[in-house]
C-alpha positions in Angstrom: 130.5 78.3 145.2 127.4 77.8 143.0 125.6 74.5 142.7 128.1 73.2 140.2 131.0 74.0 142.6 132.1 77.1 140.6 133.7 80.1 142.4 131.3 83.1 142.6 132.4 86.7 142.0 130.8 87.7 145.3 133.2 85.4 147.2 136.2 87.0 145.5 134.9 90.5 146.2 134.4 89.6 149.8 138.0 88.4 150.0 139.2 91.7 148.5 137.2 93.6 151.1 138.3 91.4 154.0 142.1 91.5 153.1 141.8 95.3 152.3 143.2 94.6 148.8 143.5 97.5 146.4 142.9 95.3 143.4 141.5 92.0 142.3 143.0 90.4 139.2 141.2 87.7 137.2 143.1 86.0 134.4 143.2 82.7 132.6 145.8 80.2 133.7 146.4 81.5 137.3 144.3 81.7 140.5 142.6 85.0 141.3 145.1 87.4 142.7 144.9 90.3 145.2 147.1 93.3 145.4 147.7 93.9 149.1 149.9 96.8 150.3 151.3 97.1 146.8 152.2 93.4 146.3 150.3 90.8 144.1 149.4 87.7 146.1 147.8 84.5 144.7 144.7 83.1 146.5 144.9 79.5 147.4 142.5 78.5 144.6 142.7 76.5 141.4 144.0 78.3 138.2 141.1 79.8 136.3 140.0 78.4 133.0 138.6 80.4 130.0 135.1 79.4 131.0 135.7 80.5 134.6 136.9 84.0 133.6 134.1 84.5 131.1 131.5 83.5 133.7 133.0 85.7 136.4 133.3 88.7 134.0 129.7 88.4 132.7 128.3 88.1 136.2 129.2 91.8 136.9 129.0 93.2 133.4 125.8 94.8 132.1 124.6 93.8 128.5 125.6 97.3 127.3 129.2 96.9 128.6 129.3 93.3 127.3 128.5 94.7 123.8 131.3 97.3 124.2 133.6 94.5 125.2 132.8 92.5 122.1 133.0 95.6 119.8 136.0 97.3 121.3 137.9 94.6 123.2 137.4 96.3 126.6 135.3 98.5 128.7 135.4 100.3 132.1 132.7 100.9 134.7 132.0 101.2 138.4 129.7 99.2 140.6 128.8 98.8 144.3 129.4 95.6 146.3 126.4 96.1 148.6 127.3 98.7 151.2 130.8 97.4 151.8 132.7 98.9 148.9 132.7 100.2 145.4 134.9 98.9 142.6 136.2 100.4 139.4 136.2 97.6 136.9 138.3 97.2 133.7 137.2 94.2 131.6 139.1 93.1 128.5 139.9 90.5 126.0 143.5 89.0 126.1 144.5 86.2 123.7 140.8 85.8 122.9 139.9 85.1 126.6 138.1 87.3 129.2 140.0 89.0 132.0 139.3 91.8 134.5 141.0 94.0 137.1 138.8 95.4 139.9 140.1 98.4 141.9 138.6 98.7 145.3 137.4 102.2 146.2 137.1 102.6 150.0 133.7 103.9 151.3 135.3 106.2 153.8 136.7 109.5 152.5 139.9 110.4 154.3 140.6 113.9 155.8 143.4 115.8 154.1 145.7 115.5 157.1 145.3 111.7 157.2 146.4 111.6 153.5 149.5 113.5 154.4 148.8 116.9 152.8 150.0 120.0 154.7 147.5 122.4 156.2 148.1 125.1 153.5 146.6 122.9 150.9 143.2 123.3 152.6 143.4 127.0 152.0 143.5 126.5 148.3 140.1 124.9 148.4 138.5 128.2 149.3 139.8 129.9 146.1 137.0 131.3 143.9 138.7 130.4 140.7 141.8 128.7 139.2 143.2 125.3 138.2 144.5 122.7 140.7 146.3 119.8 139.2 146.8 116.5 141.0 149.4 114.4 139.1 151.3 111.1 139.4 151.5 107.6 137.9 148.6 105.2 137.7 147.8 103.8 141.1 149.4 106.7 143.0 146.2 107.7 144.8 145.2 110.8 142.7 141.5 109.8 142.8 141.6 109.5 146.6 143.3 112.9 147.0 140.7 114.6 144.7 137.8 112.9 146.5 139.1 114.1 149.8 139.4 117.6 148.5 135.8 117.5 147.1 134.6 116.2 150.4 136.4 119.0 152.3 134.6 121.6 150.0 131.3 119.7 150.5 131.7 120.1 154.3 133.1 123.6 154.5 131.5 125.6 151.6 128.1 126.1 150.1 128.4 125.8 146.4 127.6 123.6 143.3 130.2 121.0 142.5 130.1 119.3 139.1 132.3 116.2 138.6 133.1 114.5 135.3 134.5 111.0 135.8 135.2 107.8 133.8 133.8 105.9 135.7 132.4 107.5 138.9 134.4 106.1 141.7 133.7 107.8 145.0 130.0 108.7 145.6 129.5 112.1 147.3 126.3 112.9 149.3 125.0 116.4 149.3 126.2 118.1 152.5 126.6 121.8 152.3 127.0 121.6 148.6 125.0 120.2 145.7 127.2 117.6 144.1 126.4 116.7 140.5 128.4 113.6 139.4 128.4 112.8 135.7 129.9 109.6 134.1 131.5 109.7 130.7 129.7 107.2 128.5 126.7 106.9 130.7 125.6 110.5 131.3 127.7 112.5 128.8 129.7 111.4 125.7 133.1 112.9 126.5 135.1 115.0 129.0 135.2 118.0 126.8 131.5 117.9 126.0 130.7 117.5 129.8 132.9 120.6 130.5 131.1 122.7 127.9 127.7 121.7 129.3 128.9 122.2 132.9 129.5 125.9 132.4 125.7 126.3 131.8 124.9 124.5 135.1 125.9 127.3 137.4 128.9 125.5 138.9 131.4 126.9 141.4 133.7 123.9 141.4 134.4 121.5 138.6 136.3 118.2 138.8 137.7 116.8 135.6 138.6 113.2 136.2 141.4 113.3 133.6 142.7 115.8 131.0 143.0 113.2 128.3 143.1 115.4 125.2 143.7 118.9 123.8 140.1 119.8 123.8 139.6 118.9 127.4 142.7 120.8 128.5 141.6 123.9 126.7 138.1 123.6 128.2 139.5 123.1 131.8 141.9 126.1 131.4 139.1 128.3 130.1 136.7 127.2 132.9 139.4 128.2 135.4 139.8 131.6 133.8 136.1 132.3 133.8 135.5 132.2 137.5 135.5 128.5 138.5 137.7 126.4 140.7 138.8 123.5 138.5 140.4 120.2 139.6 142.0 117.8 137.2 144.5 115.0 136.9 147.4 114.2 134.6 149.8 111.2 134.5 152.9 113.4 135.0 155.5 113.5 137.7 156.5 116.9 139.2 155.3 120.4 138.7 157.7 121.5 136.0 157.0 118.5 133.8 153.2 118.9 134.3 153.4 122.5 133.0 155.5 121.4 130.0 153.2 118.5 129.2 150.2 120.8 129.0 152.0 123.5 126.9 153.5 120.9 124.6 150.1 119.4 123.9 149.1 122.5 122.0 150.1 123.6 118.5 153.3 125.7 118.5 151.4 128.9 117.5 149.2 128.5 120.6 151.8 127.7 123.2 152.7 131.2 124.2 149.0 132.0 124.8 148.6 128.8 126.9 151.7 129.7 129.0 150.1 133.1 129.6 146.8 131.4 130.6 148.5 129.0 133.0 150.7 131.6 134.6 147.6 133.5 135.6 145.1 130.6 136.2 147.2 127.8 137.7 146.7 127.7 141.5 148.8 124.6 142.4 150.3 121.3 141.2 150.2 118.4 143.7 152.3 115.5 142.5 152.3 112.2 144.4 153.6 108.7 144.6 152.3 105.9 146.8 154.8 103.8 148.8 154.6 100.7 151.0 155.0 101.5 154.7 157.7 99.6 156.8 156.4 100.6 160.2 152.9 99.0 159.8 150.7 97.4 157.1 149.5 99.9 154.5 150.9 102.5 152.2 151.6 106.2 152.5 151.8 109.0 149.9 154.7 111.3 149.3 153.8 114.7 147.8 155.5 117.5 145.8 153.5 120.7 146.2 153.9 123.7 144.0 151.8 126.8 144.8 151.7 129.5 142.1 153.5 132.5 143.4 154.4 135.7 141.4 157.9 134.2 140.8 156.6 130.8 139.6 154.0 132.6 137.5 156.8 134.5 135.7 158.7 131.2 135.1 155.6 129.6 133.6 154.9 132.6 131.4 158.4 132.9 130.1 159.0 129.2 129.6 161.6 128.8 132.4 160.0 125.8 134.0 163.4 124.2 134.7 163.8 126.8 137.5 160.5 125.9 139.2 162.0 123.2 141.5 164.4 125.7 143.1 161.5 128.0 144.0 159.6 125.0 145.5 162.6 124.3 147.6 162.5 127.8 149.1 158.8 128.1 149.3 158.0 126.3 152.5 156.2 129.4 153.9 153.7 129.1 151.1 153.1 125.4 151.8 155.4 124.1 149.1 157.6 121.1 149.3 159.7 119.0 146.9 159.1 115.3 146.5 162.6 114.6 147.7 162.2 116.6 150.9 159.0 114.7 151.7 160.5 111.3 150.9 163.4 112.1 153.3 161.1 113.2 156.1 159.1 110.0 155.6 162.3 107.9 155.8 163.6 109.7 158.9 160.2 109.1 160.5 160.6 105.3 159.9 157.7 105.1 157.5 159.4 104.1 154.2 162.4 101.9 153.3 165.8 103.2 152.2 165.3 101.6 148.8 162.1 103.5 148.2 163.7 106.7 149.4 166.5 106.4 146.8 164.6 104.9 143.9 161.7 107.4 144.1 163.8 110.5 144.6 164.4 112.8 141.7 168.0 113.4 142.8 169.3 110.3 144.6 172.9 111.5 145.0 171.7 114.7 146.9 169.4 112.6 149.0 172.4 110.3 150.1 174.4 113.4 151.0 171.6 114.9 153.0 171.1 111.6 154.8 174.8 111.6 155.7 174.5 115.1 157.2 171.3 114.2 159.1 172.7 111.0 160.6 176.2 112.4 161.3 176.9 112.0 165.0 174.1 109.6 165.6 176.1 106.5 164.7 
């Protein structure tokens, strides 16, 4: 509390760190709230007034971002809470009042196996060129997965990694690699402009925080074609819908060319969801993994993306797995609930049948 008895932002951030919350919500009319293991929980504090939220928001927002907040109604940025954690911050106006959501970014980068990715995924990170897409809904852990991949490259390879992020979330030290991290809005005006400039910076690996527009998609595909390993995210679910989303973003007269580029340049699509654990506190990720084989390449080229899932089902030797198969294995291992198994599956009826087969004779 300050000398007037007002709650300080540092106190709330400390609570977020202590409770291992993924998010801190600050809004008028309710107490501050923490998202812990996927659920929002109110802190035992008084509801916040408009003056409270304005004071709390301004205490962490630079004059430049305050100006953007006034002019555009919202702004995003990242900042460090001492050495304990970093936060990705979204501040905004709602009904004329200030509000903010702070996403906690853990300091520790997790090894790939701790995230739950199969060993074959690590092999992809040695590729000299191509496009690796990490997809999933907001809050599914895409940023953490990508940061772990970049950290793996940083520890195992000697190369130049250029990241383009909005905002920068995980900070990477130089290990065996030179890591150049650029923030959209602070270091460069846009993703597409950053990608154009990155190609003149002798990169080996490029991370695009998000392929938000057609120009960025084209630049990422071209960079992957011209001898760079490119990582990017999309808010899609599943490999087939990811390919369709990219192709459909282009004008009709360019779509055949884009399908051809993707059929050659796409290395893998990793699609993920994040689920609460039932065996202990925390969450775990379920992954669908598509590796681009000659068969899948032909499907992408010919527009037969509806057949990709069947190839993923039979592609275990390449490191592939469907989301449904991973969900089922997580459920059988006692890590996720039956409700999440069914509601997150693409084909719930088939899951129920498989579960009956697996549990037959055990009852």
